[in-house]
C-alpha positions in Angstrom: -183.4 -231.8 -64.5 -181.9 -230.6 -67.8 -182.6 -227.1 -69.0 -183.8 -228.5 -72.3 -186.9 -229.9 -70.6 -189.8 -228.3 -72.5 -192.1 -228.4 -69.5 -190.1 -225.7 -67.7 -189.5 -222.1 -68.8 -186.3 -220.6 -67.5 -185.3 -217.0 -67.1 -182.7 -217.7 -69.7 -185.5 -218.2 -72.2 -186.4 -214.5 -71.7 -182.9 -213.5 -72.5 -182.8 -215.7 -75.6 -186.2 -214.4 -76.8 -184.9 -210.8 -76.4 -181.7 -211.5 -78.3 -183.5 -213.3 -81.0 -185.9 -210.4 -81.5 -183.3 -207.7 -81.4 -180.8 -209.5 -83.8 -183.4 -211.0 -86.1 -182.6 -208.6 -89.0 -178.8 -208.8 -88.8 -177.0 -209.9 -91.9 -174.3 -212.3 -90.6 -173.2 -213.2 -94.0 -171.0 -210.1 -94.2 -168.8 -211.5 -91.4 -166.9 -214.8 -91.8 -164.7 -216.4 -89.1 -162.1 -219.1 -89.6 -163.4 -222.7 -89.6 -161.7 -223.6 -86.4 -163.1 -220.7 -84.5 -165.4 -221.7 -81.6 -167.5 -218.6 -82.1 -169.9 -217.8 -84.9 -170.7 -214.1 -85.7 -174.1 -214.5 -84.1 -172.6 -216.1 -80.9 -170.0 -213.4 -80.6 -172.5 -210.6 -81.0 -174.8 -212.2 -78.4 -171.8 -212.6 -76.0 -170.7 -209.0 -76.5 -174.3 -207.8 -75.9 -174.6 -209.7 -72.7 -171.1 -208.6 -71.7 -172.3 -205.0 -72.0 -175.5 -205.7 -70.0 -173.6 -207.4 -67.1 -173.0 -205.5 -63.9 -170.0 -207.6 -62.7 -167.2 -205.4 -61.2 -164.5 -206.2 -63.8 -164.6 -206.8 -67.5 -163.0 -210.2 -67.1 -165.7 -211.2 -64.5 -168.3 -210.1 -66.9 -166.9 -212.2 -69.7 -166.7 -215.4 -67.5 -170.3 -214.9 -66.2 -171.7 -214.3 -69.7 -169.8 -217.2 -71.2 -171.6 -219.6 -68.8 -175.0 -218.0 -69.8 -174.3 -218.3 -73.5 -173.4 -222.0 -73.1 -176.7 -222.5 -71.3 -178.8 -220.4 -73.7 -177.7 -222.1 -76.9 -177.0 -225.6 -75.5 -173.6 -225.6 -77.1 -171.9 -228.9 -77.6 -168.5 -227.3 -78.0 -166.9 -225.2 -75.3 -166.3 -221.6 -76.2 -162.9 -220.1 -75.9 -162.4 -219.8 -72.2 -160.0 -216.8 -71.9 -160.9 -213.1 -71.9 -157.9 -212.4 -74.0 -159.2 -214.6 -76.8 -162.6 -213.0 -76.6 -161.4 -209.4 -76.6 -158.9 -210.1 -79.5 -161.8 -211.4 -81.6 -163.8 -208.3 -80.7 -160.9 -206.0 -81.7 -161.0 -207.6 -85.2 -164.7 -207.8 -85.8 -166.4 -205.1 -83.7 -166.7 -202.5 -86.6 -168.5 -204.9 -88.8 -170.6 -206.5 -86.1 -171.7 -203.2 -84.6 -172.5 -201.7 -88.0 -174.7 -204.7 -88.7 -176.4 -204.5 -85.3 -177.0 -200.8 -85.8 -178.8 -201.4 -89.1 -181.0 -204.0 -87.6 -181.9 -201.9 -84.5 -182.8 -198.9 -86.8 -185.2 -201.1 -88.8 -186.7 -202.4 -85.5 -187.2 -198.8 -84.3 -189.1 -197.8 -87.4 -191.2 -200.9 -87.4 -192.0 -201.2 -83.7 -192.1 -197.6 -82.6 -194.0 -196.0 -85.6 -196.2 -193.9 -83.3 -193.2 -191.9 -82.0 -191.1 -191.9 -85.2 -191.9 -188.3 -86.0 -192.1 -185.1 -83.9 -194.2 -182.3 -85.4 -194.3 -184.1 -88.7 -190.5 -184.4 -88.9 -188.0 -187.2 -88.0 -185.9 -185.3 -85.5 -182.4 -186.1 -84.3 -180.4 -184.3 -81.7 -176.6 -184.3 -81.9 -174.1 -183.4 -79.1 -170.8 -184.5 -77.7 -169.5 -185.5 -74.3 -166.3 -186.8 -72.7 -165.7 -190.1 -71.0 -163.0 -190.6 -68.5 -160.3 -193.2 -69.0 -157.7 -194.9 -66.8 -154.4 -193.0 -66.7 -152.3 -195.4 -68.8 -149.7 -194.8 -71.5 -151.9 -196.4 -74.1 -154.8 -194.0 -73.4 -152.5 -190.9 -73.1 -151.0 -191.7 -76.5 -154.4 -192.4 -78.2 -156.9 -190.0 -76.5 -155.1 -187.1 -74.9 -155.6 -183.7 -76.5 -152.9 -182.6 -78.9 -150.5 -180.0 -77.6 -151.2 -176.4 -78.6 -148.9 -173.6 -79.5 -147.1 -171.5 -77.0 -149.7 -168.7 -77.2 -152.5 -171.0 -76.5 -150.7 -172.4 -73.5 -150.2 -168.9 -72.2 -153.9 -168.2 -72.6 -154.7 -171.3 -70.7 -152.5 -170.4 -67.8 -154.3 -167.0 -67.5 -157.7 -168.6 -67.6 -159.0 -169.6 -64.2 -160.2 -173.2 -63.9 -162.2 -174.7 -61.2 -161.1 -177.9 -59.4 -163.3 -180.2 -61.4 -161.9 -178.9 -64.7 -158.3 -179.2 -63.4 -159.0 -182.8 -62.5 -160.4 -183.6 -65.9 -157.5 -181.9 -67.7 -155.0 -184.1 -65.9 -156.6 -187.4 -67.1 -157.0 -188.9 -70.6 -160.6 -188.7 -72.0 -162.5 -190.0 -74.9 -164.7 -187.8 -76.9 -168.1 -189.2 -77.8 -170.5 -187.6 -80.3 -174.0 -189.1 -80.5 -176.8 -188.8 -83.0 -180.0 -189.3 -80.9 -183.6 -190.0 -82.1 -185.9 -187.5 -80.3 -189.1 -189.4 -80.8 -188.0 -192.5 -79.0 -185.1 -191.2 -76.9 -182.8 -193.9 -78.4 -179.4 -193.4 -79.9 -179.0 -193.7 -83.7 -175.3 -193.4 -84.4 -172.1 -192.3 -82.7 -168.4 -191.5 -83.3 -165.5 -191.5 -80.9 -162.1 -189.9 -80.8 -159.5 -188.1 -78.8 -160.5 -185.5 -76.2 -160.0 -182.6 -78.7 -162.1 -184.2 -81.5 -164.3 -182.1 -83.7 -168.0 -182.9 -83.0 -168.9 -181.0 -86.2 -166.7 -183.3 -88.2 -168.3 -186.3 -86.4 -171.7 -184.9 -87.5 -170.7 -184.9 -91.2 -169.6 -188.5 -90.9 -173.0 -189.5 -89.4 -175.2 -187.6 -91.9 -175.4 -190.4 -94.6 -177.1 -192.8 -92.0 -180.0 -190.3 -91.4 -183.3 -190.6 -93.3 -183.9 -188.1 -96.0 -185.7 -184.9 -94.9 -184.7 -185.6 -91.3 -184.2 -182.6 -89.0 -180.9 -182.2 -87.1 -181.1 -180.1 -83.9 -177.9 -178.9 -82.4 -176.6 -176.4 -79.8 -174.4 -173.4 -80.5 -171.2 -175.5 -80.8 -172.3 -176.7 -84.2 -172.6 -173.3 -85.9 -170.5 -172.9 -89.1 -171.3 -172.1 -92.7 -169.6 -175.2 -94.2 -171.3 -177.6 -91.7 -174.7 -176.0 -92.0 -174.4 -176.1 -95.8 -173.4 -179.7 -95.8 -176.5 -180.7 -93.8 -178.8 -178.7 -96.1 -177.1 -180.0 -99.3 -177.5 -183.6 -98.0 -181.3 -183.3 -98.1 -181.7 -182.9 -94.4 -183.1 -179.9 -92.4 -181.2 -178.0 -89.7 -182.2 -176.4 -86.4 -179.3 -174.8 -84.5 -178.9 -172.2 -81.7 -176.8 -169.2 -82.6 -174.8 -166.8 -80.4 -172.7 -163.7 -80.5 -170.1 -165.3 -82.7 -172.5 -165.5 -85.6 -173.2 -162.7 -88.1 -176.5 -162.8 -90.0 -177.7 -160.6 -92.9 -181.2 -159.4 -93.7 -182.8 -158.1 -96.9 -180.3 -159.8 -99.2 -183.1 -160.4 -101.7 -182.2 -164.0 -102.7 -185.8 -165.2 -102.0 -189.2 -163.9 -101.2 -188.5 -162.8 -97.6 -190.6 -162.9 -94.4 -190.0 -161.2 -91.1 -187.7 -164.0 -89.9 -185.7 -164.5 -93.1 -181.9 -164.2 -92.5 -178.8 -165.2 -94.4 -175.6 -166.9 -93.2 -172.9 -165.6 -95.6 -169.5 -165.0 -94.1 -167.1 -162.8 -96.0 -164.7 -165.7 -96.5 -167.4 -167.7 -98.3 -168.5 -164.7 -100.3 -164.9 -164.2 -101.6 -165.0 -167.9 -102.7 -168.2 -167.3 -104.7 -170.2 -169.5 -102.5 -174.0 -168.8 -102.3 -175.5 -167.4 -99.1 -177.3 -169.9 -96.9 -181.0 -169.0 -96.4 -182.4 -169.5 -92.9 -185.2 -168.5 -90.7 -184.7 -166.9 -87.3 -186.9 -167.7 -84.4 -186.4 -166.0 -81.0 -187.5 -167.9 -77.9 -187.2 -167.2 -74.2 -186.2 -169.7 -71.5 -187.2 -167.6 -68.5 -183.8 -166.1 -68.0 -182.6 -164.8 -71.4 -183.6 -164.9 -75.1 -182.6 -167.9 -77.2 -181.9 -167.4 -80.9 -182.6 -170.3 -83.2 -182.2 -170.6 -86.9 -183.6 -173.3 -89.1 -183.5 -174.3 -92.8 -187.3 -174.9 -92.7 -188.4 -171.6 -94.2 -192.1 -172.3 -94.5 -194.1 -171.4 -91.3 -197.0 -173.5 -92.6 -194.7 -176.6 -92.5 -193.1 -175.7 -89.1 -194.5 -172.8 -87.0 -192.4 -170.8 -84.7 -194.0 -172.5 -81.7 -193.0 -175.9 -83.2 -189.5 -174.7 -83.8 -189.2 -173.8 -80.1 -190.8 -177.1 -79.1 -188.3 -179.1 -81.2 -185.3 -177.4 -79.8 -186.7 -178.0 -76.3 -186.8 -181.7 -77.2 -183.0 -181.6 -78.0 -182.4 -181.5 -74.2 -183.2 -185.2 -74.2 -179.7 -186.0 -75.5 -178.3 -184.5 -72.3 -180.6 -186.9 -70.3 -179.3 -189.8 -72.5 -175.7 -188.9 -71.6 -176.7 -188.9 -67.9 -178.2 -192.4 -68.3 -175.2 -193.7 -70.1 -172.6 -192.2 -67.7 -174.4 -192.4 -64.4 -177.1 -194.9 -64.4 -175.3 -197.4 -66.8 -172.0 -196.7 -65.1 -169.9 -195.6 -68.2 -168.7 -192.3 -66.8 -165.2 -193.9 -66.6 -164.4 -196.8 -68.9 -162.5 -199.8 -67.3 -160.3 -200.9 -70.2 -156.6 -200.0 -69.8 -155.9 -200.4 -73.5 -157.0 -197.8 -76.0 -158.3 -200.3 -78.6 -160.2 -202.2 -75.9 -161.8 -198.9 -74.6 -163.2 -198.3 -78.0 -164.7 -201.8 -78.0 -166.1 -201.3 -74.5 -167.9 -198.1 -75.4 -169.1 -199.4 -78.8 -170.8 -202.4 -77.2 -172.0 -200.4 -74.2 -173.9 -198.1 -76.6 -175.3 -200.9 -78.7 -176.2 -202.8 -75.5 -178.0 -199.8 -73.9 -179.8 -199.1 -77.2 -180.9 -202.7 -77.5 -182.2 -202.9 -73.9 -184.1 -199.6 -74.2 -185.7 -200.6 -77.5 -186.9 -203.9 -76.2 -188.3 -202.2 -73.1 -190.0 -199.4 -75.1 -191.8 -202.0 -77.2 -193.2 -203.6 -74.0 -194.2 -200.2 -72.4 -195.7 -199.1 -75.7 -198.2 -202.0 -75.5 -199.5 -200.3 -72.3 -199.8 -196.9 -74.0 -196.9 -195.4 -72.0 -194.8 -192.7 -73.8 -191.1 -193.3 -74.2 -190.1 -190.4 -71.9 -191.6 -192.3 -68.9 -189.3 -195.3 -69.3 -187.1 -195.8 -66.2 -183.6 -196.8 -67.3 -182.7 -197.8 -63.8 -185.6 -200.2 -63.5 -184.9 -201.5 -67.0 -181.3 -202.3 -66.1 -182.4 -204.1 -62.9 -184.8 -206.2 -64.9 -182.2 -207.3 -67.5 -179.6 -207.9 -64.9 -181.9 -209.9 -62.7 -182.4 -212.3 -65.7 -178.6 -212.5 -66.1 -178.1 -213.2 -62.4 -181.0 -215.8 -62.1 -180.8 -217.2 -65.6 -181.1 -220.8 -64.3 -184.2 -220.1 -62.2 -187.6 -221.1 -63.5 -189.8 -218.2 -64.6 -192.3 -216.9 -62.1 -195.6 -215.5 -63.1 -195.5 -211.7 -62.9 -191.6 -211.7 -62.7 -190.7 -212.5 -66.3 -188.6 -210.1 -68.2 -191.6 -208.7 -70.1 -193.5 -208.2 -66.9 -190.6 -206.4 -65.2 -190.2 -204.1 -68.3 -193.8 -203.2 -68.4 -193.5 -201.9 -64.9 -190.2 -200.1 -65.6 -191.9 -196.7 -65.6 -190.9 -193.4 -63.9 -193.4 -192.5 -61.1 -195.8 -189.7 -61.7 -195.0 -187.4 -58.8 -193.7 -183.9 -59.7 -190.0 -183.5 -58.8 -188.6 -180.3 -57.4 -186.5 -177.9 -59.5 -182.8 -178.6 -58.8 -181.3 -175.9 -60.9 -180.4 -173.8 -57.8 -178.3 -176.6 -56.3 -174.5 -176.1 -56.3 -173.3 -179.4 -57.7 -169.5 -179.8 -57.7 -169.5 -180.8 -61.4 -172.1 -178.3 -62.5 -171.1 -176.3 -65.6 -170.8 -172.5 -64.9 -170.8 -171.4 -68.5 -172.2 -168.1 -69.8 -175.1 -168.5 -72.2 -174.5 -167.5 -75.9 -175.2 -163.8 -76.6 -177.3 -162.4 -79.4 -176.1 -162.8 -82.9 -175.1 -159.8 -84.9 -177.8 -159.1 -87.4 -177.3 -156.3 -90.1 -179.0 -155.3 -93.3 -177.1 -156.3 -96.4 -175.1 -153.7 -98.1 -175.6 -152.7 -101.8 -172.5 -154.5 -102.9 -173.5 -157.6 -101.1 -177.0 -157.6 -102.7 -175.5 -157.2 -106.2 -172.9 -159.9 -105.6 -175.6 -162.3 -104.3 -177.7 -161.6 -107.4 -174.8 -162.3 -109.7 -174.0 -165.6 -107.9 -177.6 -166.7 -108.0 -178.0 -166.0 -111.7 -174.7 -167.8 -112.5 -175.7 -170.8 -110.4 -179.1 -170.9 -112.2 -177.5 -170.9 -115.6 -175.1 -173.7 -114.6 -178.1 -175.7 -113.3 
């Protein structure tokens, strides 16, 4: 019996419905293919999305499996290009435009469908952090992603520094750096940037700022500290929450604003010499059970954001670490499979978009049951989508449709044991950041700050 028979619903129909809902707001008019191309922009995006969802062992096998599914889903009269080389060549040309269009559509869907978890403590909060992805040891990857060679002094310092076995193994293989902007309310990604292993995650943050909503809060760890970067976030109309350590010097009693007990200023000597204004922040000290944690935020009003809420928001930032675990371990992207540097970028771009799309679709289903986003099981969600891919030509069974499986993709409620004491081979053994240096402003600094403030007021 033909799959077009309206009396039978197939598992493929669930996949088609999910793709139609996820890509409904994409503006395909910005992408134009040649007239003789067998793909359309929409078909290519759907194929790339299913290609990312597939769990076939090789990238080529994923393409051939997905190509058959696409032909079945859309009842295509014309055969799609049958080679993986043609498919990946087309993706190399159009992935930046297609992924950007898909990102815009998914962001709109998040705001519309997950309005209940859009804000945390009255703010749209985003966490930002970076991680490394392993790559095959090929000349292409070594040329594109290996860290740049340092000077002789740096090499001598590295020789003196002891490195554990896992760090030595990582240093001997090319790696891609991935910086992700992550929405705390839903647990979904929002934006990302990739680069070589020694990329600057703070520079990636500045590139992703324009895509954030106005007045959004960016939460980051101690690796994102810096006057220029903090000032760029605040000047862009967003708020900042960042952990500070012993490498940061803060001032008190500078007199630029009406001060409270937690008012501090970030004003390095280099910026003061360049006549740049001090950055006004609020210091909040928390305790994680082992040592104090020093946080600074640009939200100065305690009525808008209390100290307890600041601590809660920074605690939520840990979710981006969980997201990386899902991406690398559960989704299987710890080591990318592409042997070509350009293809590896395509692989991770569509992997992130694909994981985002699946999780968003699943959250909409679990939200109907009143289940919070943090209880979504990524492993069960992947099994549900991949079952539909594997059995796409099977008739739907009551209770086993994609929506039914996703509603049950929930983490069980039993309390798990604390695993922090376990000696994992890849566990980081890094010392926590120390306390920042906090001093009272000197008389010369107070006078200089008043002069700069008055001069800036006159120019304004």
